[in-house]
FIKOLZA-1660 file (N, C-alpha, C; in steps of 0.1 Angstrom, whole numbers, plus 5000, padded with zeros to 4 digits):
% residues 207
   i   px   py   pz ch aa at
   1 3161 0701 0957  A  M  N
   1 3148 0700 0971  A  M CA
   1 3160 0699 0982  A  M  C
   2 3154 0706 0991  A  K  N
   2 3161 0702 1003  A  K CA
   2 3161 0691 1013  A  K  C
   3 3168 0690 1020  A  K  N
   3 3167 0674 1025  A  K CA
   3 3170 0680 1042  A  K  C
   4 3165 0666 1048  A  L  N
   4 3164 0668 1059  A  L CA
   4 3168 0654 1072  A  L  C
   5 3180 0651 1072  A  I  N
   5 3179 0635 1080  A  I CA
   5 3176 0640 1090  A  I  C
   6 3163 0630 1097  A  L  N
   6 3153 0629 1106  A  L CA
   6 3161 0616 1113  A  L  C
   7 3161 0618 1128  A  S  N
   7 3163 0604 1136  A  S CA
   7 3150 0602 1140  A  S  C
   8 3143 0591 1142  A  L  N
   8 3128 0590 1147  A  L CA
   8 3130 0575 1155  A  L  C
   9 3123 0579 1167  A  L  N
   9 3122 0573 1177  A  L CA
   9 3108 0567 1178  A  L  C
  10 3104 0553 1178  A  F  N
  10 3094 0546 1176  A  F CA
  10 3090 0540 1189  A  F  C
  11 3075 0534 1193  A  I  N
  11 3075 0528 1205  A  I CA
  11 3065 0518 1202  A  I  C
  12 3066 0505 1207  A  S  N
  12 3057 0493 1202  A  S CA
  12 3060 0489 1216  A  S  C
  13 3050 0477 1215  A  G  N
  13 3051 0467 1224  A  G CA
  13 3043 0452 1225  A  G  C
  14 3045 0445 1234  A  F  N
  14 3037 0430 1230  A  F CA
  14 3024 0436 1236  A  F  C
  15 3020 0445 1247  A  A  N
  15 3007 0446 1251  A  A CA
  15 3007 0466 1253  A  A  C
  16 2997 0467 1244  A  A  N
  16 2996 0482 1247  A  A CA
  16 2982 0485 1250  A  A  C
  17 2978 0499 1248  A  S  N
  17 2962 0507 1255  A  S CA
  17 2952 0500 1245  A  S  C
  18 2944 0493 1248  A  G  N
  18 2934 0490 1237  A  G CA
  18 2930 0478 1235  A  G  C
  19 2942 0468 1237  A  H  N
  19 2946 0455 1235  A  H CA
  19 2947 0448 1247  A  H  C
  20 2938 0437 1244  A  A  N
  20 2930 0426 1257  A  A CA
  20 2944 0418 1260  A  A  C
  21 2942 0422 1275  A  Q  N
  21 2951 0411 1282  A  Q CA
  21 2947 0404 1293  A  Q  C
  22 2949 0390 1294  A  A  N
  22 2942 0384 1305  A  A CA
  22 2951 0385 1317  A  A  C
  23 2967 0390 1318  A  F  N
  23 2969 0393 1332  A  F CA
  23 2989 0397 1329  A  F  C
  24 2990 0399 1336  A  S  N
  24 3004 0406 1336  A  S CA
  24 3013 0400 1351  A  S  C
  25 3022 0399 1357  A  E  N
  25 3025 0391 1367  A  E CA
  25 3042 0391 1370  A  E  C
  26 3045 0402 1378  A  N  N
  26 3054 0406 1380  A  N CA
  26 3065 0401 1394  A  N  C
  27 3057 0390 1402  A  M  N
  27 3062 0384 1411  A  M CA
  27 3062 0390 1421  A  M  C
  28 3059 0404 1426  A  G  N
  28 3055 0408 1435  A  G CA
  28 3070 0417 1437  A  G  C
  29 3065 0428 1445  A  T  N
  29 3077 0438 1449  A  T CA
  29 3081 0437 1465  A  T  C
  30 3082 0429 1472  A  V  N
  30 3082 0424 1487  A  V CA
  30 3100 0424 1486  A  V  C
  31 3103 0428 1499  A  S  N
  31 3117 0423 1503  A  S CA
  31 3117 0407 1506  A  S  C
  32 3129 0398 1502  A  I  N
  32 3127 0393 1503  A  I CA
  32 3144 0387 1511  A  I  C
  33 3145 0382 1522  A  A  N
  33 3159 0380 1528  A  A CA
  33 3170 0376 1523  A  A  C
  34 3164 0361 1519  A  S  N
  34 3170 0352 1512  A  S CA
  34 3166 0341 1498  A  S  C
  35 3155 0337 1503  A  S  N
  35 3146 0327 1494  A  S CA
  35 3135 0328 1500  A  S  C
  36 3123 0324 1496  A  R  N
  36 3107 0322 1499  A  R CA
  36 3098 0315 1489  A  R  C
  37 3097 0307 1501  A  A  N
  37 3086 0295 1493  A  A CA
  37 3075 0301 1483  A  A  C
  38 3068 0295 1474  A  I  N
  38 3057 0298 1468  A  I CA
  38 3047 0299 1475  A  I  C
  39 3041 0294 1487  A  S  N
  39 3033 0287 1493  A  S CA
  39 3033 0303 1504  A  S  C
  40 3042 0304 1512  A  T  N
  40 3046 0318 1520  A  T CA
  40 3043 0333 1510  A  T  C
  41 3046 0331 1495  A  H  N
  41 3040 0344 1491  A  H CA
  41 3026 0342 1486  A  H  C
  42 3019 0328 1488  A  N  N
  42 3007 0329 1485  A  N CA
  42 2997 0333 1498  A  N  C
  43 3002 0332 1509  A  T  N
  43 2996 0332 1522  A  T CA
  43 3000 0349 1525  A  T  C
  44 3007 0357 1522  A  Q  N
  44 3008 0366 1527  A  Q CA
  44 3004 0378 1511  A  Q  C
  45 2998 0370 1501  A  N  N
  45 2990 0378 1491  A  N CA
  45 2998 0391 1483  A  N  C
  46 3011 0384 1484  A  S  N
  46 3026 0389 1477  A  S CA
  46 3024 0390 1461  A  S  C
  47 3018 0382 1454  A  W  N
  47 3018 0385 1442  A  W CA
  47 3013 0395 1435  A  W  C
  48 3017 0399 1421  A  Q  N
  48 3007 0415 1417  A  Q CA
  48 2993 0406 1414  A  Q  C
  49 2990 0394 1412  A  N  N
  49 2979 0390 1410  A  N CA
  49 2970 0382 1419  A  N  C
  50 2973 0384 1430  A  S  N
  50 2969 0375 1442  A  S CA
  50 2954 0381 1445  A  S  C
  51 2950 0364 1446  A  G  N
  51 2933 0367 1447  A  G CA
  51 2925 0368 1433  A  G  C
  52 2935 0364 1420  A  T  N
  52 2925 0366 1407  A  T CA
  52 2934 0351 1405  A  T  C
  53 2945 0347 1402  A  L  N
  53 2952 0335 1394  A  L CA
  53 2957 0329 1411  A  L  C
  54 2957 0317 1404  A  T  N
  54 2967 0306 1414  A  T CA
  54 2981 0303 1412  A  T  C
  55 2988 0303 1419  A  F  N
  55 3002 0301 1421  A  F CA
  55 3006 0289 1428  A  F  C
  56 3014 0282 1422  A  S  N
  56 3020 0269 1428  A  S CA
  56 3033 0265 1424  A  S  C
  57 3040 0252 1430  A  G  N
  57 3056 0245 1425  A  G CA
  57 3062 0244 1434  A  G  C
  58 3072 0240 1432  A  S  N
  58 3083 0233 1442  A  S CA
  58 3097 0245 1436  A  S  C
  59 3095 0254 1428  A  A  N
  59 3107 0267 1426  A  A CA
  59 3100 0276 1438  A  A  C
  60 3113 0284 1440  A  D  N
  60 3110 0294 1452  A  D CA
  60 3112 0309 1442  A  D  C
  61 3115 0317 1455  A  L  N
  61 3113 0334 1449  A  L CA
  61 3121 0338 1455  A  L  C
  62 3131 0347 1447  A  R  N
  62 3144 0353 1453  A  R CA
  62 3140 0369 1446  A  R  C
  63 3154 0377 1452  A  T  N
  63 3157 0388 1449  A  T CA
  63 3168 0389 1441  A  T  C
  64 3181 0382 1439  A  G  N
  64 3194 0385 1431  A  G CA
  64 3189 0384 1419  A  G  C
  65 3199 0389 1411  A  N  N
  65 3200 0389 1396  A  N CA
  65 3186 0393 1394  A  N  C
  66 3182 0407 1393  A  P  N
  66 3170 0409 1393  A  P CA
  66 3167 0415 1376  A  P  C
  67 3157 0415 1370  A  S  N
  67 3155 0411 1361  A  S CA
  67 3158 0427 1351  A  S  C
  68 3163 0426 1340  A  T  N
  68 3168 0439 1333  A  T CA
  68 3170 0438 1316  A  T  C
  69 3168 0449 1312  A  G  N
  69 3174 0446 1297  A  G CA
  69 3161 0445 1287  A  G  C
  70 3148 0446 1290  A  Y  N
  70 3139 0447 1280  A  Y CA
  70 3126 0455 1284  A  Y  C
  71 3120 0459 1280  A  P  N
  71 3111 0476 1282  A  P CA
  71 3102 0471 1295  A  P  C
  72 3099 0456 1300  A  T  N
  72 3090 0457 1307  A  T CA
  72 3098 0451 1317  A  T  C
  73 3107 0451 1322  A  A  N
  73 3114 0441 1334  A  A CA
  73 3109 0451 1346  A  A  C
  74 3109 0444 1355  A  S  N
  74 3101 0448 1369  A  S CA
  74 3115 0452 1378  A  S  C
  75 3125 0441 1379  A  G  N
  75 3134 0442 1383  A  G CA
  75 3139 0442 1397  A  G  C
  76 3125 0431 1405  A  S  N
  76 3126 0429 1417  A  S CA
  76 3123 0412 1420  A  S  C
  77 3115 0408 1424  A  V  N
  77 3118 0397 1426  A  V CA
  77 3111 0386 1416  A  V  C
  78 3118 0370 1412  A  N  N
  78 3118 0364 1406  A  N CA
  78 3115 0350 1409  A  N  C
  79 3116 0343 1398  A  V  N
  79 3111 0330 1404  A  V CA
  79 3123 0322 1401  A  V  C
  80 3125 0314 1412  A  F  N
  80 3142 0304 1409  A  F CA
  80 3142 0288 1411  A  F  C
  81 3150 0284 1397  A  F  N
  81 3149 0273 1396  A  F CA
  81 3161 0270 1397  A  F  C
  82 3167 0261 1410  A  A  N
  82 3178 0256 1413  A  A CA
  82 3186 0251 1398  A  A  C
  83 3197 0245 1404  A  S  N
  83 3205 0241 1391  A  S CA
  83 3207 0221 1397  A  S  C
  84 3205 0218 1385  A  G  N
  84 3203 0203 1389  A  G CA
  84 3189 0196 1396  A  G  C
  85 3178 0205 1392  A  S  N
  85 3165 0202 1397  A  S CA
  85 3157 0203 1389  A  S  C
  86 3142 0196 1392  A  T  N
  86 3130 0195 1383  A  T CA
  86 3121 0204 1389  A  T  C
  87 3125 0214 1394  A  N  N
  87 3112 0222 1402  A  N CA
  87 3105 0230 1388  A  N  C
  88 3093 0235 1397  A  D  N
  88 3078 0239 1387  A  D CA
  88 3076 0253 1392  A  D  C
  89 3069 0259 1383  A  F  N
  89 3060 0274 1387  A  F CA
  89 3049 0270 1382  A  F  C
  90 3038 0270 1387  A  I  N
  90 3027 0271 1379  A  I CA
  90 3014 0280 1380  A  I  C
  91 3015 0286 1368  A  I  N
  91 3001 0298 1370  A  I CA
  91 2988 0289 1364  A  I  C
  92 2977 0293 1374  A  S  N
  92 2967 0287 1371  A  S CA
  92 2952 0296 1370  A  S  C
  93 2938 0292 1361  A  G  N
  93 2929 0303 1367  A  G CA
  93 2932 0312 1357  A  G  C
  94 2938 0311 1342  A  I  N
  94 2943 0318 1331  A  I CA
  94 2929 0322 1322  A  I  C
  95 2922 0330 1321  A  N  N
  95 2907 0331 1312  A  N CA
  95 2914 0339 1296  A  N  C
  96 2914 0330 1286  A  T  N
  96 2921 0336 1276  A  T CA
  96 2912 0338 1264  A  T  C
  97 2895 0337 1265  A  T  N
  97 2882 0333 1259  A  T CA
  97 2880 0351 1253  A  T  C
  98 2887 0357 1258  A  S  N
  98 2885 0374 1249  A  S CA
  98 2894 0379 1245  A  S  C
  99 2906 0369 1244  A  L  N
  99 2920 0375 1235  A  L CA
  99 2917 0368 1221  A  L  C
 100 2924 0377 1212  A  T  N
 100 2923 0370 1199  A  T CA
 100 2939 0366 1197  A  T  C
 101 2941 0352 1190  A  S  N
 101 2955 0345 1193  A  S CA
 101 2962 0350 1206  A  S  C
 102 2956 0342 1214  A  P  N
 102 2965 0345 1230  A  P CA
 102 2977 0338 1224  A  P  C
 103 2988 0344 1233  A  A  N
 103 2999 0347 1236  A  A CA
 103 3008 0347 1250  A  A  C
 104 3015 0340 1252  A  V  N
 104 3025 0344 1267  A  V CA
 104 3037 0348 1263  A  V  C
 105 3041 0360 1274  A  A  N
 105 3054 0365 1269  A  A CA
 105 3061 0362 1282  A  A  C
 106 3077 0362 1286  A  F  N
 106 3080 0357 1299  A  F CA
 106 3096 0363 1296  A  F  C
 107 3100 0362 1308  A  A  N
 107 3113 0364 1309  A  A CA
 107 3121 0356 1316  A  A  C
 108 3133 0350 1310  A  I  N
 108 3142 0337 1312  A  I CA
 108 3155 0346 1317  A  I  C
 109 3166 0345 1329  A  R  N
 109 3176 0345 1327  A  R CA
 109 3186 0331 1333  A  R  C
 110 3194 0328 1326  A  K  N
 110 3203 0316 1327  A  K CA
 110 3215 0324 1336  A  K  C
 111 3218 0311 1344  A  D  N
 111 3229 0320 1355  A  D CA
 111 3241 0314 1352  A  D  C
 112 3245 0304 1338  A  N  N
 112 3259 0302 1333  A  N CA
 112 3257 0299 1322  A  N  C
 113 3270 0303 1313  A  N  N
 113 3271 0303 1301  A  N CA
 113 3267 0294 1294  A  N  C
 114 3267 0280 1296  A  S  N
 114 3266 0268 1291  A  S CA
 114 3248 0267 1288  A  S  C
 115 3240 0271 1297  A  G  N
 115 3225 0273 1296  A  G CA
 115 3217 0277 1283  A  G  C
 116 3212 0268 1279  A  D  N
 116 3202 0273 1264  A  D CA
 116 3190 0269 1267  A  D  C
 117 3179 0267 1260  A  H  N
 117 3163 0271 1261  A  H CA
 117 3163 0255 1270  A  H  C
 118 3164 0246 1266  A  T  N
 118 3166 0234 1266  A  T CA
 118 3163 0228 1285  A  T  C
 119 3169 0240 1292  A  G  N
 119 3170 0238 1303  A  G CA
 119 3159 0242 1311  A  G  C
 120 3151 0252 1307  A  L  N
 120 3137 0257 1312  A  L CA
 120 3123 0253 1301  A  L  C
 121 3116 0242 1304  A  A  N
 121 3104 0238 1294  A  A CA
 121 3094 0250 1300  A  A  C
 122 3085 0254 1292  A  A  N
 122 3074 0258 1291  A  A CA
 122 3060 0252 1288  A  A  C
 123 3051 0250 1291  A  E  N
 123 3040 0242 1288  A  E CA
 123 3026 0246 1294  A  E  C
 124 3016 0242 1287  A  W  N
 124 3003 0249 1290  A  W CA
 124 2992 0234 1288  A  W  C
 125 2979 0237 1298  A  S  N
 125 2973 0226 1303  A  S CA
 125 2957 0235 1305  A  S  C
 126 2947 0227 1300  A  T  N
 126 2935 0232 1302  A  T CA
 126 2929 0223 1313  A  T  C
 127 2932 0217 1319  A  D  N
 127 2927 0206 1331  A  D CA
 127 2941 0205 1341  A  D  C
 128 2948 0216 1340  A  N  N
 128 2955 0219 1355  A  N CA
 128 2970 0203 1354  A  N  C
 129 2973 0200 1344  A  F  N
 129 2981 0190 1338  A  F CA
 129 2975 0175 1345  A  F  C
 130 2964 0174 1348  A  V  N
 130 2958 0160 1347  A  V CA
 130 2963 0151 1339  A  V  C
 131 2961 0154 1325  A  T  N
 131 2967 0149 1314  A  T CA
 131 2976 0156 1308  A  T  C
 132 2985 0149 1299  A  A  N
 132 3001 0154 1297  A  A CA
 132 2995 0169 1288  A  A  C
 133 3007 0173 1292  A  P  N
 133 3006 0189 1287  A  P CA
 133 3012 0192 1272  A  P  C
 134 3012 0201 1272  A  T  N
 134 3013 0210 1254  A  T CA
 134 3026 0220 1257  A  T  C
 135 3038 0214 1251  A  P  N
 135 3047 0224 1253  A  P CA
 135 3051 0233 1245  A  P  C
 136 3055 0248 1248  A  L  N
 136 3053 0262 1243  A  L CA
 136 3066 0260 1239  A  L  C
 137 3069 0261 1225  A  I  N
 137 3082 0263 1221  A  I CA
 137 3089 0275 1218  A  I  C
 138 3100 0279 1224  A  Y  N
 138 3104 0293 1223  A  Y CA
 138 3115 0293 1219  A  Y  C
 139 3120 0305 1213  A  S  N
 139 3135 0305 1208  A  S CA
 139 3145 0303 1217  A  S  C
 140 3155 0298 1208  A  D  N
 140 3166 0295 1213  A  D CA
 140 3172 0305 1221  A  D  C
 141 3177 0302 1231  A  I  N
 141 3187 0309 1241  A  I CA
 141 3203 0309 1239  A  I  C
 142 3210 0320 1236  A  P  N
 142 3225 0310 1231  A  P CA
 142 3229 0313 1241  A  P  C
 143 3243 0302 1238  A  S  N
 143 3252 0298 1249  A  S CA
 143 3266 0302 1242  A  S  C
 144 3274 0298 1253  A  G  N
 144 3288 0303 1248  A  G CA
 144 3293 0316 1258  A  G  C
 145 3306 0322 1260  A  T  N
 145 3310 0330 1267  A  T CA
 145 3300 0343 1263  A  T  C
 146 3301 0351 1277  A  G  N
 146 3294 0362 1274  A  G CA
 146 3278 0361 1273  A  G  C
 147 3269 0350 1275  A  T  N
 147 3261 0350 1272  A  T CA
 147 3250 0348 1283  A  T  C
 148 3253 0348 1295  A  T  N
 148 3247 0343 1308  A  T CA
 148 3238 0362 1309  A  T  C
 149 3227 0357 1315  A  G  N
 149 3219 0374 1314  A  G CA
 149 3203 0370 1311  A  G  C
 150 3196 0380 1313  A  W  N
 150 3181 0378 1310  A  W CA
 150 3176 0379 1296  A  W  C
 151 3167 0367 1290  A  Y  N
 151 3162 0366 1275  A  Y CA
 151 3148 0371 1273  A  Y  C
 152 3141 0378 1268  A  Y  N
 152 3125 0376 1269  A  Y CA
 152 3122 0373 1254  A  Y  C
 153 3106 0363 1260  A  R  N
 153 3103 0356 1247  A  R CA
 153 3090 0358 1247  A  R  C
 154 3085 0356 1233  A  I  N
 154 3069 0356 1234  A  I CA
 154 3068 0344 1225  A  I  C
 155 3055 0339 1227  A  V  N
 155 3053 0322 1224  A  V CA
 155 3038 0324 1220  A  V  C
 156 3032 0323 1206  A  S  N
 156 3022 0321 1206  A  S CA
 156 3013 0310 1205  A  S  C
 157 3002 0303 1200  A  G  N
 157 2999 0287 1202  A  G CA
 157 2990 0290 1217  A  G  C
 158 2989 0297 1224  A  L  N
 158 2977 0294 1237  A  L CA
 158 2964 0290 1232  A  L  C
 159 2955 0280 1239  A  P  N
 159 2942 0279 1232  A  P CA
 159 2933 0289 1240  A  P  C
 160 2919 0294 1234  A  S  N
 160 2911 0299 1240  A  S CA
 160 2905 0290 1252  A  S  C
 161 2905 0293 1264  A  S  N
 161 2903 0288 1274  A  S CA
 161 2897 0295 1288  A  S  C
 162 2885 0288 1293  A  A  N
 162 2886 0300 1309  A  A CA
 162 2895 0290 1322  A  A  C
 163 2899 0278 1318  A  T  N
 163 2909 0271 1326  A  T CA
 163 2925 0268 1324  A  T  C
 164 2927 0277 1317  A  L  N
 164 2942 0274 1316  A  L CA
 164 2954 0280 1325  A  L  C
 165 2964 0269 1327  A  S  N
 165 2973 0270 1333  A  S CA
 165 2988 0268 1323  A  S  C
 166 2997 0277 1331  A  I  N
 166 3012 0279 1322  A  I CA
 166 3020 0272 1331  A  I  C
 167 3030 0261 1332  A  R  N
 167 3041 0255 1341  A  R CA
 167 3053 0259 1332  A  R  C
 168 3064 0261 1338  A  F  N
 168 3079 0268 1337  A  F CA
 168 3083 0254 1345  A  F  C
 169 3089 0246 1341  A  R  N
 169 3099 0237 1347  A  R CA
 169 3114 0231 1345  A  R  C
 170 3121 0234 1352  A  A  N
 170 3132 0230 1352  A  A CA
 170 3136 0214 1349  A  A  C
 171 3146 0210 1334  A  T  N
 171 3146 0197 1333  A  T CA
 171 3158 0193 1335  A  T  C
 172 3170 0199 1346  A  N  N
 172 3181 0192 1347  A  N CA
 172 3190 0188 1337  A  N  C
 173 3190 0194 1326  A  S  N
 173 3196 0190 1316  A  S CA
 173 3205 0194 1315  A  S  C
 174 3210 0208 1320  A  I  N
 174 3225 0213 1314  A  I CA
 174 3235 0214 1334  A  I  C
 175 3245 0208 1332  A  T  N
 175 3246 0208 1347  A  T CA
 175 3256 0223 1350  A  T  C
 176 3249 0224 1361  A  G  N
 176 3256 0235 1370  A  G CA
 176 3247 0247 1364  A  G  C
 177 3236 0246 1358  A  N  N
 177 3231 0260 1352  A  N CA
 177 3215 0265 1361  A  N  C
 178 3216 0272 1368  A  A  N
 178 3200 0272 1374  A  A CA
 178 3197 0289 1364  A  A  C
 179 3182 0288 1365  A  Y  N
 179 3174 0296 1359  A  Y CA
 179 3165 0307 1368  A  Y  C
 180 3162 0318 1362  A  R  N
 180 3152 0325 1368  A  R CA
 180 3144 0330 1357  A  R  C
 181 3130 0332 1361  A  L  N
 181 3117 0339 1355  A  L CA
 181 3110 0348 1362  A  L  C
 182 3107 0361 1353  A  D  N
 182 3100 0372 1358  A  D CA
 182 3091 0377 1347  A  D  C
 183 3081 0381 1349  A  D  N
 183 3074 0391 1340  A  D CA
 183 3068 0384 1332  A  D  C
 184 3060 0376 1338  A  V  N
 184 3048 0370 1327  A  V CA
 184 3040 0375 1326  A  V  C
 185 3030 0377 1312  A  S  N
 185 3017 0381 1305  A  S CA
 185 3016 0373 1296  A  S  C
 186 3001 0371 1296  A  V  N
 186 2994 0365 1288  A  V CA
 186 2987 0375 1278  A  V  C
 187 2987 0380 1266  A  N  N
 187 2979 0387 1258  A  N CA
 187 2976 0382 1243  A  N  C
 188 2967 0394 1240  A  S  N
 188 2966 0389 1223  A  S CA
 188 2980 0390 1212  A  S  C
 189 2981 0385 1208  A  L  N
 189 2991 0387 1199  A  L CA
 189 2986 0394 1184  A  L  C
 190 2986 0404 1183  A  T  N
 190 2980 0411 1175  A  T CA
 190 2993 0422 1169  A  T  C
 191 2993 0428 1158  A  V  N
 191 3001 0437 1153  A  V CA
 191 2995 0451 1158  A  V  C
 192 3006 0454 1162  A  L  N
 192 3002 0467 1171  A  L CA
 192 3005 0483 1163  A  L  C
 193 2996 0489 1168  A  P  N
 193 3001 0504 1160  A  P CA
 193 3015 0509 1161  A  P  C
 194 3023 0519 1158  A  V  N
 194 3037 0520 1162  A  V CA
 194 3034 0539 1162  A  V  C
 195 3035 0545 1171  A  S  N
 195 3036 0559 1177  A  S CA
 195 3048 0566 1173  A  S  C
 196 3046 0579 1166  A  L  N
 196 3057 0585 1166  A  L CA
 196 3060 0594 1182  A  L  C
 197 3074 0594 1186  A  T  N
 197 3074 0598 1198  A  T CA
 197 3081 0616 1201  A  T  C
 198 3089 0613 1190  A  S  N
 198 3096 0624 1193  A  S CA
 198 3107 0624 1174  A  S  C
 199 3113 0633 1175  A  F  N
 199 3120 0630 1162  A  F CA
 199 3128 0649 1165  A  F  C
 200 3143 0645 1155  A  T  N
 200 3157 0653 1156  A  T CA
 200 3162 0656 1142  A  T  C
 201 3163 0667 1141  A  A  N
 201 3167 0674 1124  A  A CA
 201 3181 0678 1129  A  A  C
 202 3189 0675 1116  A  K  N
 202 3205 0681 1118  A  K CA
 202 3207 0686 1109  A  K  C
 203 3214 0697 1100  A  A  N
 203 3219 0701 1092  A  A CA
 203 3228 0690 1079  A  A  C
 204 3229 0694 1067  A  N  N
 204 3234 0683 1062  A  N CA
 204 3240 0694 1053  A  N  C
 205 3249 0695 1052  A  L  N
 205 3258 0708 1046  A  L CA
 205 3247 0719 1046  A  L  C
 206 3244 0722 1034  A  Q  N
 206 3236 0737 1029  A  Q CA
 206 3221 0732 1034  A  Q  C
 207 3219 0718 1036  A  N  N
 207 3206 0715 1033  A  N CA
 207 3198 0710 1049  A  N  C
% end
């Protein structure tokens, strides 16, 4: 029987057409000279979800080291958590009641090889952090030579709530390492369909 060697290209993702999504936030695409306070970003309606979600916290916004290396990287504004700080960034007003197994996806950049996931905590609350939050445990970010850069993570376990808030918080646990955050989204965590987008074939001897 003749044989064909096929090279198949498949596409899949966290959020696909037809799957419920609470929001996707790329932090805006405006020009920032050096840094910008979250309050200024609010005043200028510069968020992707301005008017829909509420943004707060002591971190700031920058355009240095733009996000890259993952399919949804927006490559523009990101949230900056300074080294040696406990700065935070909060997204409030999230409604997950229409989602199945709500999950949050986000990209983190560590600016120093010594950094890992312990430098930036992620957590959620349904009362805007009046009571103790629930941690979001995301997979480890490697440390050591050559590990500086962007890492994309998906974490399940969000509740079904009309008043959900998510907070990212610098822990000041790793000396000399700043963090950046970009492309936060909340979606249903489901098994997504895989689509064949193209294929190529080549001869194998006489087959």
